[in-house]
LOLUM-214444 format. One record per atom (N, C-alpha, C): residue number from 1; residue in three letters; atom name; x, y, z. Coordinates in nm, 4 decimals, padded with zeros to 6 digits. Example, Ala and Ser with C-alpha at 12.3 -4.5 7.8 and 13.67 -1.06 7.14 Angstrom:
     i    aa   at          X          Y          Z
     1   ALA    N    01.3190   -00.5690    00.7800
     1   ALA   CA    01.2300   -00.4500    00.7800
     1   ALA    C    01.3200   -00.3300    00.7800
     2   SER    N    01.2850   -00.2250    00.7080
     2   SER   CA    01.3670   -00.1060    00.7140
     2   SER    C    01.2900    00.0030    00.7870
This chain:
     i    aa   at          X          Y          Z
     1   UNK    N    00.8103   -00.4745   -02.8311
     1   UNK   CA    00.6783   -00.5200   -02.7960
     1   UNK    C    00.5734   -00.4486   -02.8810
     2   UNK    N    00.5922   -00.3198   -02.9003
     2   UNK   CA    00.4948   -00.2434   -02.9768
     2   UNK    C    00.4850   -00.2926   -03.1214
     3   UNK    N    00.5982   -00.3238   -03.1811
     3   UNK   CA    00.5982   -00.3751   -03.3189
     3   UNK    C    00.5251   -00.5100   -03.3263
     4   UNK    N    00.5455   -00.5951   -03.2287
     4   UNK   CA    00.4764   -00.7238   -03.2248
     4   UNK    C    00.3263   -00.7032   -03.2101
     5   UNK    N    00.2859   -00.6144   -03.1203
     5   UNK   CA    00.1430   -00.5853   -03.1026
     5   UNK    C    00.0830   -00.5301   -03.2306
     6   UNK    N    00.1546   -00.4422   -03.2974
     6   UNK   CA    00.1060   -00.3859   -03.4237
     6   UNK    C    00.0868   -00.4971   -03.5274
     7   UNK    N    00.1820   -00.5878   -03.5342
     7   UNK   CA    00.1758   -00.6968   -03.6307
     7   UNK    C    00.0560   -00.7883   -03.6050
     8   UNK    N    00.0351   -00.8273   -03.4822
     8   UNK   CA   -00.0777   -00.9172   -03.4546
     8   UNK    C   -00.2117   -00.8437   -03.4646
     9   UNK    N   -00.2116   -00.7138   -03.4340
     9   UNK   CA   -00.3324   -00.6328   -03.4523
     9   UNK    C   -00.3715   -00.6292   -03.6000
    10   UNK    N   -00.2734   -00.6125   -03.6872
    10   UNK   CA   -00.2981   -00.6097   -03.8318
    10   UNK    C   -00.3483   -00.7445   -03.8838
    11   UNK    N   -00.3188   -00.8520   -03.8103
    11   UNK   CA   -00.3667   -00.9851   -03.8483
    11   UNK    C   -00.5093   -01.0107   -03.7980
    12   UNK    N   -00.5640   -00.9159   -03.7245
    12   UNK   CA   -00.7017   -00.9288   -03.6785
    12   UNK    C   -00.7190   -00.9670   -03.5334
    13   UNK    N   -00.6104   -00.9800   -03.4608
    13   UNK   CA   -00.6209   -01.0144   -03.3194
    13   UNK    C   -00.6658   -00.8935   -03.2377
    14   UNK    N   -00.7335   -00.9222   -03.1273
    14   UNK   CA   -00.7728   -00.8190   -03.0328
    14   UNK    C   -00.6580   -00.7972   -02.9343
    15   UNK    N   -00.6245   -00.6726   -02.9122
    15   UNK   CA   -00.5176   -00.6382   -02.8179
    15   UNK    C   -00.5820   -00.5937   -02.6867
    16   UNK    N   -00.5443   -00.6603   -02.5779
    16   UNK   CA   -00.5918   -00.6254   -02.4443
    16   UNK    C   -00.4710   -00.5899   -02.3596
    17   UNK    N   -00.4801   -00.4784   -02.2882
    17   UNK   CA   -00.3730   -00.4370   -02.1984
    17   UNK    C   -00.4106   -00.4792   -02.0570
    18   UNK    N   -00.3244   -00.5572   -01.9947
    18   UNK   CA   -00.3490   -00.6085   -01.8603
    18   UNK    C   -00.2615   -00.5336   -01.7613
    19   UNK    N   -00.3081   -00.5239   -01.6365
    19   UNK   CA   -00.2343   -00.4522   -01.5318
    19   UNK    C   -00.1982   -00.3116   -01.5789
    20   UNK    N   -00.2950   -00.2446   -01.6402
    20   UNK   CA   -00.2729   -00.1148   -01.7025
    20   UNK    C   -00.2501   -00.0057   -01.5985
    21   UNK    N   -00.1511    00.0762   -01.6251
    21   UNK   CA   -00.1237    00.1965   -01.5468
    21   UNK    C   -00.1164    00.3106   -01.6468
    22   UNK    N   -00.1989    00.4120   -01.6277
    22   UNK   CA   -00.2021    00.5233   -01.7222
    22   UNK    C   -00.0774    00.6097   -01.7063
    23   UNK    N   -00.0329    00.6637   -01.8169
    23   UNK   CA    00.0807    00.7540   -01.8170
    23   UNK    C    00.1284    00.7750   -01.9593
    24   UNK    N    00.1985    00.8848   -01.9848
    24   UNK   CA    00.2423    00.9142   -02.1208
    24   UNK    C    00.3267    00.8040   -02.1831
    25   UNK    N    00.4057    00.7354   -02.1027
    25   UNK   CA    00.4909    00.6296   -02.1558
    25   UNK    C    00.4110    00.5078   -02.2020
    26   UNK    N    00.2861    00.4966   -02.1571
    26   UNK   CA    00.2020    00.3823   -02.1948
    26   UNK    C    00.0977    00.4193   -02.2999
    27   UNK    N    00.1045    00.5400   -02.3525
    27   UNK   CA    00.0079    00.5839   -02.4534
    27   UNK    C    00.0203    00.5070   -02.5856
    28   UNK    N    00.1405    00.4791   -02.6373
    28   UNK   CA    00.1490    00.4075   -02.7655
    28   UNK    C    00.0733    00.2744   -02.7698
    29   UNK    N    00.0812    00.1891   -02.6686
    29   UNK   CA    00.0039    00.0637   -02.6765
    29   UNK    C   -00.1474    00.0863   -02.6772
    30   UNK    N   -00.1936    00.1957   -02.6163
    30   UNK   CA   -00.3384    00.2191   -02.6141
    30   UNK    C   -00.3923    00.2491   -02.7536
    31   UNK    N   -00.3060    00.2927   -02.8434
    31   UNK   CA   -00.3507    00.3204   -02.9810
    31   UNK    C   -00.3855    00.1924   -03.0569
    32   UNK    N   -00.3380    00.0790   -03.0072
    32   UNK   CA   -00.3656   -00.0504   -03.0703
    32   UNK    C   -00.4692   -00.1321   -02.9935
    33   UNK    N   -00.4936   -00.0960   -02.8697
    33   UNK   CA   -00.5773   -00.1782   -02.7814
    33   UNK    C   -00.7263   -00.1612   -02.8088
    34   UNK    N   -00.7982   -00.2699   -02.7923
    34   UNK   CA   -00.9436   -00.2664   -02.7939
    34   UNK    C   -01.0001   -00.2852   -02.6533
    35   UNK    N   -00.9137   -00.3288   -02.5606
    35   UNK   CA   -00.9581   -00.3600   -02.4255
    35   UNK    C   -00.8476   -00.3250   -02.3263
    36   UNK    N   -00.8865   -00.2606   -02.2165
    36   UNK   CA   -00.7937   -00.2314   -02.1074
    36   UNK    C   -00.8515   -00.2927   -01.9807
    37   UNK    N   -00.7732   -00.3785   -01.9168
    37   UNK   CA   -00.8146   -00.4406   -01.7910
    37   UNK    C   -00.7654   -00.3533   -01.6754
    38   UNK    N   -00.8572   -00.3209   -01.5841
    38   UNK   CA   -00.8267   -00.2334   -01.4717
    38   UNK    C   -00.8481   -00.3100   -01.3419
    39   UNK    N   -00.7433   -00.3194   -01.2615
    39   UNK   CA   -00.7520   -00.3849   -01.1305
    39   UNK    C   -00.8206   -00.2876   -01.0350
    40   UNK    N   -00.9476   -00.3137   -01.0043
    40   UNK   CA   -01.0244   -00.2200   -00.9231
    40   UNK    C   -00.9833   -00.2202   -00.7758
    41   UNK    N   -00.9032   -00.3176   -00.7346
    41   UNK   CA   -00.8558   -00.3185   -00.5956
    41   UNK    C   -00.7494   -00.2132   -00.5726
    42   UNK    N   -00.6721   -00.1806   -00.6754
    42   UNK   CA   -00.5600   -00.0884   -00.6579
    42   UNK    C   -00.5786    00.0426   -00.7342
    43   UNK    N   -00.6945    00.0581   -00.7980
    43   UNK   CA   -00.7231    00.1799   -00.8733
    43   UNK    C   -00.8371    00.2529   -00.8040
    44   UNK    N   -00.8153    00.3787   -00.7710
    44   UNK   CA   -00.9183    00.4552   -00.7001
    44   UNK    C   -01.0395    00.4771   -00.7897
    45   UNK    N   -01.1520    00.5036   -00.7276
    45   UNK   CA   -01.2752    00.5322   -00.8011
    45   UNK    C   -01.2542    00.6530   -00.8930
    46   UNK    N   -01.1858    00.7541   -00.8454
    46   UNK   CA   -01.1573    00.8723   -00.9253
    46   UNK    C   -01.0754    00.8372   -01.0492
    47   UNK    N   -00.9743    00.7533   -01.0321
    47   UNK   CA   -00.8906    00.7105   -01.1448
    47   UNK    C   -00.9717    00.6231   -01.2411
    48   UNK    N   -01.0569    00.5371   -01.1888
    48   UNK   CA   -01.1416    00.4542   -01.2746
    48   UNK    C   -01.2302    00.5422   -01.3621
    49   UNK    N   -01.2883    00.6461   -01.3032
    49   UNK   CA   -01.3735    00.7373   -01.3795
    49   UNK    C   -01.2924    00.8122   -01.4845
    50   UNK    N   -01.1710    00.8512   -01.4510
    50   UNK   CA   -01.0849    00.9209   -01.5462
    50   UNK    C   -01.0497    00.8298   -01.6636
    51   UNK    N   -01.0186    00.7037   -01.6334
    51   UNK   CA   -00.9882    00.6081   -01.7391
    51   UNK    C   -01.1074    00.5901   -01.8323
    52   UNK    N   -01.2264    00.5813   -01.7758
    52   UNK   CA   -01.3473    00.5678   -01.8578
    52   UNK    C   -01.3657    00.6898   -01.9481
    53   UNK    N   -01.3499    00.8092   -01.8918
    53   UNK   CA   -01.3658    00.9318   -01.9715
    53   UNK    C   -01.2604    00.9420   -02.0812
    54   UNK    N   -01.1411    00.8909   -02.0550
    54   UNK   CA   -01.0315    00.9008   -02.1511
    54   UNK    C   -01.0435    00.7983   -02.2622
    55   UNK    N   -01.0702    00.6727   -02.2281
    55   UNK   CA   -01.0582    00.5647   -02.3259
    55   UNK    C   -01.1894    00.5204   -02.3895
    56   UNK    N   -01.3006    00.5338   -02.3213
    56   UNK   CA   -01.4277    00.4916   -02.3804
    56   UNK    C   -01.4600    00.5699   -02.5088
    57   UNK    N   -01.4398    00.7031   -02.5126
    57   UNK   CA   -01.4666    00.7758   -02.6380
    57   UNK    C   -01.3778    00.7313   -02.7541
    58   UNK    N   -01.2664    00.6698   -02.7235
    58   UNK   CA   -01.1762    00.6203   -02.8281
    58   UNK    C   -01.2137    00.4794   -02.8737
    59   UNK    N   -01.3249    00.4267   -02.8204
    59   UNK   CA   -01.3713    00.2946   -02.8608
    59   UNK    C   -01.3019    00.1807   -02.7886
    60   UNK    N   -01.2338    00.2111   -02.6798
    60   UNK   CA   -01.1628    00.1088   -02.6029
    60   UNK    C   -01.2518    00.0679   -02.4856
    61   UNK    N   -01.2796   -00.0609   -02.4747
    61   UNK   CA   -01.3591   -00.1125   -02.3636
    61   UNK    C   -01.2695   -00.1279   -02.2413
    62   UNK    N   -01.3261   -00.1030   -02.1245
    62   UNK   CA   -01.2543   -00.1251   -01.9996
    62   UNK    C   -01.3182   -00.2403   -01.9256
    63   UNK    N   -01.2351   -00.3274   -01.8722
    63   UNK   CA   -01.2805   -00.4467   -01.8012
    63   UNK    C   -01.2313   -00.4392   -01.6580
    64   UNK    N   -01.3245   -00.4432   -01.5626
    64   UNK   CA   -01.2868   -00.4444   -01.4221
    64   UNK    C   -01.2423   -00.5848   -01.3848
    65   UNK    N   -01.1267   -00.5933   -01.3233
    65   UNK   CA   -01.0787   -00.7244   -01.2786
    65   UNK    C   -01.0471   -00.7192   -01.1297
    66   UNK    N   -01.0565   -00.8355   -01.0677
    66   UNK   CA   -01.0288   -00.8535   -00.9239
    66   UNK    C   -01.1228   -00.7686   -00.8401
    67   UNK    N   -01.2490   -00.7662   -00.8831
    67   UNK   CA   -01.3482   -00.6848   -00.8149
    67   UNK    C   -01.4094   -00.7483   -00.6925
    68   UNK    N   -01.3868   -00.8742   -00.6719
    68   UNK   CA   -01.4427   -00.9384   -00.5540
    68   UNK    C   -01.5338   -01.0529   -00.5903
    69   UNK    N   -01.6149   -01.0902   -00.4961
    69   UNK   CA   -01.7082   -01.1991   -00.5174
    69   UNK    C   -01.8478   -01.1557   -00.4759
    70   UNK    N   -01.9471   -01.2422   -00.4948
    70   UNK   CA   -02.0846   -01.2055   -00.4674
    70   UNK    C   -02.1072   -01.1655   -00.3218
    71   UNK    N   -02.0353   -01.2258   -00.2297
    71   UNK   CA   -02.0543   -01.1931   -00.0885
    71   UNK    C   -02.0121   -01.0500   -00.0570
    72   UNK    N   -01.9232   -00.9930   -00.1363
    72   UNK   CA   -01.8719   -00.8580   -00.1097
    72   UNK    C   -01.9524   -00.7506   -00.1808
    73   UNK    N   -02.0447   -00.7897   -00.2702
    73   UNK   CA   -02.1200   -00.6915   -00.3481
    73   UNK    C   -02.2406   -00.6446   -00.2684
């Protein structure tokens, strides 16, 4: 999978990681990613802040997904 991601990244495609779970075993794909989608229903606020501190300085955007609807905001 990593070789395929590297190949399409080199062709100019944007790499987005979906259903992301942080951990050392998932570090290699983050080196190619421009976007990480974070399910805010299952990720604690503390973990969300940690992800932002870790990946935003590396130029990786984080996208909150499954955050709810207007009635819940």
